[in-house]
C-alpha positions as CSV (number, residue, x, y, z in Angstrom):
1,M,9.2,-35.3,11.9
2,A,9.5,-33.2,9.0
3,E,7.6,-33.6,6.0
4,S,9.4,-34.7,2.7
5,T,7.3,-36.1,0.5
6,P,5.5,-33.6,-2.3
7,A,1.8,-32.5,-1.5
8,R,-1.3,-34.2,-2.3
9,A,-3.7,-34.0,-4.7
10,G,-6.1,-31.8,-2.8
11,L,-3.7,-29.8,-0.7
12,A,-3.0,-26.2,-0.9
13,T,0.1,-25.4,-3.1
14,R,2.9,-22.9,-2.1
15,E,1.4,-20.7,-4.8
16,Q,-2.4,-20.6,-3.4
17,L,-0.7,-20.3,0.6
18,V,1.0,-17.1,-0.9
19,D,-2.3,-15.8,-2.1
20,L,-4.1,-17.0,1.1
21,I,-1.9,-15.8,3.7
22,S,-1.3,-12.7,2.2
23,H,-4.8,-12.0,1.6
24,D,-5.5,-13.0,5.4
25,I,-2.8,-11.0,6.7
26,R,-3.9,-7.7,4.6
27,S,-7.7,-8.0,5.4
28,G,-6.6,-8.2,9.1
29,K,-6.9,-11.8,10.2
30,Y,-3.5,-11.6,11.5
31,H,-2.3,-8.9,13.5
32,P,1.2,-7.1,13.9
33,R,3.6,-9.1,15.8
34,E,1.4,-12.1,15.5
35,R,3.1,-15.6,15.3
36,L,2.5,-17.8,12.4
37,I,3.0,-21.1,13.4
38,E,3.2,-23.2,10.6
39,V,1.6,-26.6,11.7
40,E,-1.2,-24.4,12.5
41,L,-0.9,-22.6,9.4
42,A,-0.9,-26.1,7.2
43,H,-4.1,-27.6,9.6
44,H,-5.9,-24.1,8.6
45,Y,-5.2,-23.9,4.9
46,G,-5.1,-27.8,4.5
47,A,-1.3,-27.9,3.0
48,T,1.7,-29.5,4.4
49,R,4.3,-27.9,6.8
50,N,7.1,-28.1,3.8
51,A,4.5,-26.2,1.6
52,V,3.8,-23.3,4.7
53,R,7.4,-22.9,5.3
54,A,8.2,-21.8,1.5
55,A,5.1,-19.8,1.4
56,L,5.8,-17.4,4.7
57,I,9.6,-17.5,3.2
58,E,8.3,-16.0,-0.1
59,I,5.9,-13.6,1.5
60,A,8.6,-12.4,4.0
61,G,10.5,-11.2,0.6
62,L,6.8,-9.2,0.2
63,G,7.5,-7.5,3.5
64,L,4.5,-8.6,5.2
65,V,5.9,-11.2,7.5
66,E,9.6,-11.5,9.1
67,R,11.4,-14.9,10.3
68,E,13.5,-14.6,12.8
69,P,16.2,-18.4,13.6
70,N,14.7,-20.8,15.7
71,R,11.3,-18.6,16.6
72,G,9.4,-19.1,12.6
73,A,7.8,-16.5,11.5
74,R,5.6,-13.5,12.4
75,V,3.4,-10.5,10.8
76,R,5.4,-7.8,10.3
77,R,4.8,-4.1,12.0
78,V,6.4,-0.9,10.2
79,S,7.6,1.0,12.3
80,I,7.1,5.2,12.5
81,D,10.2,5.8,11.2
82,E,10.0,3.1,8.0
83,A,6.3,4.8,7.6
84,I,8.1,7.9,7.1
85,E,10.9,6.8,4.4
86,N,8.5,4.4,2.9
87,T,5.8,7.2,2.4
88,E,8.7,9.9,0.8
89,V,10.1,7.1,-1.5
90,R,6.3,6.1,-2.6
91,L,4.6,9.9,-2.9
92,S,8.0,11.0,-4.7
93,L,7.7,8.1,-7.6
94,Q,4.1,9.1,-7.9
95,A,4.5,12.8,-8.3
96,M,7.4,11.5,-10.8
97,C,4.7,9.6,-12.4
98,A,1.9,12.2,-12.5
99,S,4.4,14.6,-14.2
100,K,4.7,11.9,-16.8
101,A,0.9,11.9,-17.3
102,A,0.1,15.2,-17.8
103,A,2.5,14.9,-20.9
104,L,0.5,11.7,-22.2
105,A,-3.2,11.9,-21.0
106,T,-5.2,11.4,-23.8
107,D,-9.0,12.9,-23.8
108,A,-10.1,9.3,-22.4
109,D,-7.7,9.5,-19.4
110,R,-8.6,13.4,-18.8
111,A,-12.3,12.3,-19.0
112,E,-11.5,9.2,-16.7
113,L,-9.7,11.8,-14.0
114,S,-12.1,14.3,-14.1
115,G,-14.8,11.7,-13.2
116,L,-13.0,10.3,-10.5
117,L,-11.5,13.6,-9.4
118,D,-15.8,14.2,-8.8
119,E,-16.1,10.5,-7.1
120,L,-13.8,12.1,-4.6
121,R,-15.5,15.1,-4.1
122,R,-18.5,13.3,-3.3
123,A,-17.1,11.3,-1.1
124,V,-15.5,13.9,0.9
125,A,-19.0,15.5,0.8
126,E,-20.9,12.4,2.0
127,D,-18.2,11.7,5.0
128,D,-17.6,8.4,3.3
129,R,-14.5,7.4,4.5
130,A,-13.9,4.1,2.2
131,A,-15.3,5.9,-1.3
132,N,-12.7,8.6,-0.3
133,V,-9.8,5.9,-0.2
134,A,-11.1,4.0,-2.9
135,A,-11.2,7.1,-4.9
136,N,-7.8,8.3,-4.3
137,A,-6.6,4.9,-4.8
138,Q,-7.7,5.0,-8.3
139,I,-6.6,8.2,-9.2
140,S,-3.2,7.1,-8.1
141,A,-3.7,4.1,-10.2
142,V,-4.6,6.1,-13.2
143,I,-2.1,8.6,-13.4
144,R,0.1,5.6,-13.1
145,R,-1.1,3.7,-15.9
146,I,-1.4,6.8,-18.1
147,S,2.6,7.6,-17.0
148,G,3.4,4.1,-18.4
149,H,6.2,4.1,-15.9
150,R,6.0,0.3,-14.9
151,T,9.3,0.2,-12.8
152,A,7.8,3.0,-10.6
153,S,4.5,1.5,-10.6
154,R,5.6,-1.8,-9.5
155,I,7.9,-0.3,-6.7
156,I,4.7,2.0,-5.3
157,D,2.1,-1.6,-5.1
158,S,5.1,-3.2,-3.4
159,L,5.1,0.2,-0.8
160,S,1.4,0.2,-0.7
161,D,1.4,-3.2,0.1
162,Q,3.5,-2.7,3.3
163,M,1.5,0.2,4.2
164,H,-1.7,-1.7,4.3
165,G,-3.6,-0.7,7.3
166,N,-2.8,-4.0,9.4
167,F,0.6,-3.0,9.6
168,Y,0.3,0.7,10.1
169,P,-1.0,1.5,13.3
170,Y,-0.8,5.6,12.7
171,Q,-3.4,7.4,12.8
172,L,-3.0,10.6,11.1
173,P,-5.2,13.7,11.4
174,D,-8.2,14.2,9.4
175,R,-6.9,15.4,5.7
176,R,-9.7,14.6,3.3
177,V,-10.6,17.9,2.7
178,E,-7.1,19.2,2.5
179,S,-6.0,16.0,0.5
180,M,-9.0,16.6,-2.0
181,K,-7.5,20.1,-3.1
182,E,-3.9,18.5,-3.6
183,Y,-5.5,16.2,-5.8
184,E,-7.8,18.5,-7.5
185,Q,-4.2,20.4,-8.3
186,I,-2.6,17.5,-9.4
187,V,-5.5,15.9,-11.6
188,G,-6.4,19.6,-13.0
189,S,-2.8,19.5,-14.3
190,V,-2.4,16.6,-15.6
191,I,-5.8,17.6,-17.5
192,D,-4.1,20.6,-18.5
193,G,-1.2,18.5,-19.7
194,D,1.1,20.8,-17.0
195,S,4.1,18.2,-16.2
196,E,5.7,21.2,-13.9
197,G,3.0,22.2,-12.2
198,A,1.5,18.4,-11.9
199,L,5.3,17.3,-10.6
200,A,4.5,20.4,-8.0
201,A,1.2,19.7,-6.7
202,A,2.9,15.7,-6.4
203,R,5.3,17.0,-4.5
204,R,3.4,19.2,-2.0
205,H,1.0,16.6,-1.2
206,R,3.6,14.5,-0.1
207,D,5.4,16.8,1.7
208,H,1.8,17.7,3.4
209,V,1.6,14.2,4.3
210,L,4.9,13.9,5.5
211,E,5.1,16.8,8.0
212,A,1.7,15.1,9.4
213,L,3.6,11.6,9.9
214,R,6.6,13.1,11.4
215,G,4.3,15.2,14.2
216,I,3.5,11.9,14.8
217,R,6.9,10.2,15.4
218,D,7.6,13.7,17.6
219,S,4.2,13.2,19.5
220,M,5.3,9.2,20.2
221,R,8.7,10.1,21.6
222,D,7.5,13.0,23.8
223,L,5.5,9.9,25.2
224,G,8.7,7.4,25.1
225,L,7.2,5.2,22.7
């Protein structure tokens, strides 16, 4: 019988469950297409089924799970076509932010970006993949912050969540060196105050990533996947 009473003291709330389940999905605890059974989640997280159900509805709104009539929820898997669309929108917005950041960057901002670019170069030289990913993400985040475009930043964050590795099983070719050079051009233009140059460099980076993704899509179609 469905529970109808409020959660007792000590039970996880809907808000807590949204954070906990979302984190565990992103970290790989639950895999793409895996069913999320309400009674099992309620037991695992120490919550009522009603709270779990409400949390899953909210998490579905974040694009992390999908709900099916009479079948409950499961972890969402991003298709290659959706990945291409997501990347096109996300990196186009990032390019716009780079253009705005070039016009607004302070000396402190330029110094911060220069330091992050050094971290990226060091990560590539040392073949440190985790540091490479972190430096790329930090550079992008700082550029968005400098741009001051809150709407673009919010959309980018939402789209990035949906492209997390747990939902994104497509292995891009190793572009670390090429990507580093593209980031050098983007950051260099922002530091120089060159809005048009930053926009053009960021769009080139976008187009190269999209080209790689489309190559994956074509290979999958050739294999009948």
